[in-house]
C-alpha positions, 0 to 999 in steps of 0.5 A, spaced: 692 663 232 694 659 227 695 651 228 701 650 224 702 643 227 695 641 224 694 646 218 691 653 217 686 656 213 688 663 213 689 663 205 696 666 207 701 661 205 707 661 210 712 658 205 712 664 200 717 668 205 723 666 201 720 668 194 717 674 197 724 676 199 727 675 192 722 679 189 723 685 194 731 684 192 729 684 184 724 690 184 727 696 186 725 701 180 722 695 176 715 695 174 712 689 177 706 684 174 703 680 179 699 675 175 697 670 181 696 676 186 691 672 191 692 677 197 697 681 194 703 679 198 708 679 192 706 686 190 706 689 197 713 686 197 715 689 191 712 696 192 715 696 199 722 695 196 722 701 191 718 698 185 715 704 181 709 700 180 705 693 181 699 691 177 696 685 181 691 680 177 688 674 180 683 670 176 
């Protein structure tokens, strides 16, 4: 259980949902390069929305 009132340390950022939704809308039939992949949320959203491919890089 994540304590939203006092912070969380799950390394998953809950405020990225609207941005992931935008990527999902734009990704259909696209090739996606995710340069800040972290846990791959944006790549997964893109692929689930019909992206042809997604390359994830995290440094």
